[in-house]
VOPAGU-2260 file (C-alpha; in pm, 1 decimal, decimal comma):
REM VOPAGU-2260
SITE   aa  ch    i         X         Y         Z
SITE  MET   A    0       0,0       0,0       0,0
SITE  TYR   A    1     120,6     348,2     -89,1
SITE  ALA   A    2      33,1     690,7      45,5
SITE  GLN   A    3     137,0    1010,3    -127,3
SITE  LEU   A    4      99,5    1381,7     -70,4
SITE  ILE   A    5      69,2    1551,3    -408,4
SITE  ASP   A    6      40,9    1918,1    -498,6
SITE  ASP   A    7    -203,5    1891,2    -790,2
SITE  GLU   A    8    -150,2    2248,9    -905,2
SITE  ALA   A    9     226,8    2212,1    -935,5
SITE  GLY   A   10     217,4    1842,2   -1025,5
SITE  VAL   A   11     474,4    1757,3    -758,0
SITE  THR   A   12     484,9    1474,6    -504,6
SITE  LEU   A   13     557,0    1633,1    -165,8
SITE  ALA   A   14     595,3    1312,9      35,6
SITE  SER   A   15     531,6     942,5      -3,0
SITE  ALA   A   16     530,3     629,9     210,0
SITE  HIS   A   17     503,0     258,8     138,7
SITE  SER   A   18     387,2     -20,9     364,2
SITE  LYS   A   19     729,1    -186,0     325,6
SITE  GLU   A   20     869,4      97,0     538,8
SITE  ILE   A   21     660,1     -24,1     833,8
SITE  THR   A   22     815,1    -265,6    1082,3
SITE  VAL   A   23     554,1    -451,7    1282,8
SITE  GLY   A   24     786,7    -666,9    1490,0
SITE  GLU   A   25     682,3   -1021,3    1568,8
SITE  PRO   A   26     309,9   -1039,0    1497,8
SITE  LYS   A   27     102,2   -1310,2    1660,7
SITE  ILE   A   28    -119,2   -1328,4    1354,7
SITE  SER   A   29     -31,2   -1461,6    1012,7
SITE  LYS   A   30      77,2   -1223,8     738,0
SITE  GLY   A   31    -239,8   -1284,9     537,7
SITE  ASP   A   32    -468,2   -1185,2     824,2
SITE  SER   A   33    -674,3    -873,6     756,0
SITE  LEU   A   34    -613,8    -743,9    1110,0
SITE  LEU   A   35    -242,1    -726,0    1040,9
SITE  LYS   A   36    -306,2    -548,2     710,0
SITE  LYS   A   37    -526,7    -292,6     885,2
SITE  ASP   A   38    -259,4    -237,7    1150,8
SITE  ILE   A   39       4,0    -182,2     883,0
SITE  SER   A   40    -229,9      60,1     703,2
SITE  PHE   A   41    -286,2     250,1    1028,1
SITE  GLN   A   42      90,0     275,6    1084,0
SITE  LEU   A   43     132,7     387,3     722,2
SITE  GLY   A   44    -113,2     669,6     789,0
SITE  LYS   A   45      88,5     776,3    1090,1
SITE  LEU   A   46     410,0     761,7     885,1
SITE  ILE   A   47     277,0     979,9     602,2
SITE  ALA   A   48     143,6    1223,4     862,4
SITE  LYS   A   49     486,3    1238,2    1026,7
SITE  LYS   A   50     647,3    1316,0     690,5
SITE  ALA   A   51     383,2    1580,3     618,8
SITE  VAL   A   52     422,0    1751,0     955,3
SITE  ALA   A   53     800,2    1757,5     901,4
SITE  LYS   A   54     732,4    1958,5     583,4
SITE  LYS   A   55     486,8    2181,4     770,9
SITE  ILE   A   56     180,0    2036,5     596,6
SITE  LYS   A   57    -122,8    1999,7     822,8
SITE  GLN   A   58    -427,1    2006,9     594,0
SITE  VAL   A   59    -481,1    1762,6     309,2
SITE  VAL   A   60    -759,1    1633,7      87,2
SITE  PHE   A   61    -802,0    1258,0     122,9
SITE  ASP   A   62    -846,1    1096,4    -218,9
SITE  ARG   A   63    -920,8     730,5    -176,2
SITE  GLY   A   64    -883,5     663,7    -547,4
SITE  GLY   A   65   -1224,8     509,5    -595,3
SITE  TYR   A   66   -1185,3     260,2    -311,9
SITE  LYS   A   67   -1460,9     232,1     -51,7
SITE  TYR   A   68   -1395,5     403,4     282,0
SITE  CYS   A   69   -1364,2      87,3     488,6
SITE  GLY   A   70   -1101,5    -161,6     597,9
SITE  ARG   A   71    -745,2     -66,4     512,3
SITE  VAL   A   72    -839,8     268,3     354,2
SITE  LYS   A   73   -1021,6     370,0     670,8
SITE  ALA   A   74    -729,3     251,0     886,5
SITE  LEU   A   75    -488,4     461,0     678,6
SITE  ALA   A   76    -706,5     770,0     723,0
SITE  GLU   A   77    -742,2     714,3    1098,1
SITE  GLY   A   78    -364,5     675,7    1133,8
SITE  ALA   A   79    -304,8     995,6     937,5
SITE  ARG   A   80    -552,1    1183,7    1156,8
SITE  GLU   A   81    -386,7    1050,3    1471,0
SITE  GLY   A   82     -52,6    1159,6    1328,4
SITE  GLY   A   83    -174,3    1518,2    1300,7
SITE  LEU   A   84    -322,6    1559,5     952,5
SITE  GLU   A   85    -655,8    1733,5     904,1
SITE  PHE   A   86    -880,4    1624,4     618,9
């Protein structure tokens, strides 16, 4: 899963994060379990928020790219909000 902050007017990517950057440690659930995927998505949201705050970005528009707002997409958004981003 990817998350990007893009300035549409300038056509520039301001920050990006990938789920491979997340270290979960030793999970008690298997890698295919949806709970683990949601946890990784939540942590990815927090990571992209951390990168945004470092660049003094606080407000963003959340574009879910046509995906429903549930599951991993929702977890990503909740992590970003907890990390300090405002949608």
